[in-house]
Backbone as numpy.savetxt, mean C-alpha at the origin, in Angstrom:
# Nx Ny Nz CAx CAy CAz Cx Cy Cz
-6.34 1.52 5.06 -5.08 1.97 4.51 -4.07 2.04 5.65
-2.91 1.46 5.46 -1.89 1.54 6.52 -1.53 2.99 6.83
-1.30 3.28 8.11 -0.95 4.64 8.53 0.24 5.18 7.77
1.24 4.34 7.53 2.45 4.78 6.83 2.12 5.27 5.42
1.23 4.56 4.73 0.84 4.97 3.38 0.06 6.28 3.42
-0.84 6.41 4.38 -1.62 7.64 4.51 -0.71 8.82 4.82
0.23 8.64 5.74 1.14 9.73 6.10 2.02 10.13 4.91
2.45 9.14 4.14 3.26 9.46 2.96 2.45 10.28 1.96
1.19 9.93 1.78 0.35 10.70 0.86 0.12 12.12 1.39
-0.15 12.24 2.68 -0.35 13.56 3.28 0.91 14.41 3.09
2.07 13.78 3.25 3.34 14.48 3.14 3.62 14.97 1.72
3.43 14.12 0.72 3.83 14.52 -0.63 2.90 14.03 -1.74
1.69 13.61 -1.40 0.75 13.13 -2.41 -0.02 14.26 -3.07
-0.51 13.98 -4.26 -1.33 14.92 -5.00 -2.48 14.16 -5.63
-3.69 14.66 -5.47 -4.85 14.04 -6.10 -4.97 14.59 -7.51
-4.76 13.74 -8.49 -4.91 14.13 -9.88 -4.91 12.88 -10.76
-5.40 13.04 -11.98 -5.39 11.93 -12.93 -3.98 11.84 -13.51
-3.29 10.74 -13.24 -1.92 10.58 -13.73 -1.71 9.30 -14.52
-2.70 8.42 -14.55 -2.51 7.11 -15.15 -2.14 7.19 -16.63
-2.60 8.22 -17.32 -2.29 8.32 -18.74 -1.47 9.58 -19.08
-0.85 10.15 -18.07 0.00 11.32 -18.29 1.43 10.87 -18.61
2.07 11.51 -19.54 3.48 11.24 -19.89 3.75 9.76 -20.20
2.88 9.15 -20.98 3.03 7.73 -21.29 4.34 7.45 -22.02
4.71 8.28 -22.97 5.95 8.03 -23.71 7.17 8.13 -22.79
7.14 9.06 -21.86 8.25 9.18 -20.90 8.32 7.94 -20.02
7.17 7.48 -19.57 7.12 6.28 -18.73 7.63 5.06 -19.48
7.26 4.95 -20.75 7.75 3.83 -21.56 9.26 3.88 -21.71
9.82 5.08 -21.84 11.27 5.23 -21.94 11.99 4.80 -20.67
11.43 5.19 -19.53 12.01 4.79 -18.24 11.92 3.27 -18.08
10.76 2.73 -18.40 10.53 1.29 -18.31 11.55 0.53 -19.16
11.73 1.00 -20.39 12.68 0.36 -21.31 14.11 0.46 -20.79
14.48 1.62 -20.27 15.84 1.81 -19.76 16.11 0.88 -18.58
15.13 0.73 -17.72 15.31 -0.15 -16.57 15.40 -1.61 -16.99
14.62 -1.99 -18.00 14.73 -3.36 -18.52 16.14 -3.63 -19.05
16.72 -2.62 -19.72 18.07 -2.78 -20.26 19.10 -2.95 -19.15
18.77 -2.47 -17.95 19.67 -2.64 -16.80 19.48 -3.99 -16.13
18.54 -4.79 -16.65 18.31 -6.12 -16.11 17.20 -6.21 -15.07
16.40 -5.17 -14.97 15.28 -5.20 -14.03 14.21 -6.12 -14.60
13.79 -7.11 -13.84 12.75 -8.06 -14.25 11.42 -7.56 -13.69
10.61 -6.97 -14.57 9.35 -6.35 -14.12 8.38 -7.36 -13.53
8.41 -8.58 -14.00 7.52 -9.60 -13.44 7.90 -9.86 -11.98
9.19 -9.96 -11.70 9.66 -10.16 -10.33 9.37 -8.95 -9.46
9.56 -7.75 -10.01 9.27 -6.53 -9.27 7.78 -6.50 -8.89
6.93 -6.82 -9.85 5.49 -6.85 -9.60 5.11 -7.85 -8.53
5.69 -9.04 -8.60 5.40 -10.07 -7.60 5.83 -9.61 -6.21
7.02 -9.02 -6.12 7.54 -8.56 -4.83 6.65 -7.45 -4.25
6.28 -6.48 -5.09 5.42 -5.39 -4.63 4.06 -5.91 -4.19
3.54 -6.88 -4.92 2.24 -7.47 -4.55 2.34 -8.15 -3.19
3.38 -8.95 -3.00 3.55 -9.64 -1.72 3.69 -8.65 -0.56
4.52 -7.63 -0.76 4.72 -6.64 0.30 3.46 -5.84 0.56
2.74 -5.49 -0.49 1.50 -4.73 -0.34 0.43 -5.52 0.39
0.25 -6.76 -0.01 -0.75 -7.61 0.65 -0.37 -7.82 2.12
0.90 -8.04 2.39 1.34 -8.23 3.77 1.08 -6.98 4.61
1.36 -5.83 4.05 1.15 -4.57 4.77 -0.33 -4.37 5.09
-1.19 -4.59 4.11 -2.62 -4.43 4.34 -3.15 -5.49 5.30
-2.61 -6.71 5.23 -3.04 -7.77 6.15 -2.70 -7.39 7.59
-1.49 -6.88 7.80 -1.09 -6.47 9.14 -2.00 -5.36 9.66
-2.32 -4.41 8.80 -3.20 -3.31 9.18 -4.59 -3.83 9.53
-5.12 -4.73 8.71 -6.44 -5.31 8.96 -6.45 -6.13 10.24
-5.41 -6.94 10.45 -5.32 -7.73 11.68 -5.28 -6.82 12.90
-4.56 -5.72 12.82 -4.50 -4.76 13.91 -5.88 -4.17 14.19
-6.62 -3.86 13.13 -7.98 -3.35 13.28 -8.85 -4.37 13.98
-8.77 -5.63 13.60 -9.57 -6.68 14.23 -9.25 -6.81 15.72
-7.97 -6.74 16.06 -7.58 -6.82 17.47 -8.16 -5.64 18.24
-8.07 -4.45 17.67 -8.62 -3.26 18.34 -10.12 -3.38 18.54
-10.83 -3.87 17.52 -12.27 -4.05 17.65 -12.62 -5.10 18.70
-11.85 -6.17 18.73 -12.10 -7.22 19.74 -11.87 -6.66 21.14
-10.80 -5.91 21.32 -10.51 -5.31 22.63 -11.61 -4.35 23.04
-12.08 -3.54 22.10 -13.15 -2.60 22.40 -14.42 -3.36 22.76
-14.74 -4.40 22.00 -15.91 -5.23 22.31 -15.80 -5.84 23.69
-14.63 -6.35 24.04 -14.43 -6.95 25.36 -14.59 -5.92 26.47
-14.08 -4.70 26.24 -14.20 -3.67 27.27 -15.65 -3.24 27.45
-16.41 -3.23 26.37 -17.83 -2.88 26.47 -18.60 -3.98 27.22
-18.25 -5.22 26.99 -18.90 -6.32 27.71 -18.61 -6.22 29.20
-17.35 -5.92 29.55 -16.96 -5.80 30.96 -17.69 -4.63 31.63
-17.86 -3.55 30.89 -18.51 -2.37 31.46 -19.99 -2.60 31.70
-20.60 -3.48 30.93 -22.02 -3.72 31.08 -22.34 -4.80 32.11
-21.33 -5.46 32.65 -21.57 -6.53 33.64 -21.76 -5.95 35.02
């Protein structure tokens, strides 16, 4: 999980079941935004691209850190 996402959850997240809470309210918001011209398919695509990119960067950073640690351990054992 990217540090930024974890910090945001620590700051204002709550662990609870919310997926089926206030469904009618959510549908009303969704409908209102569609009336304003929000294209949910495009929003979904953009969020997916940004989310995958964020997780990829985090994973790549982890791999670099592991490689550096592995290299330092090899040097220490020589």
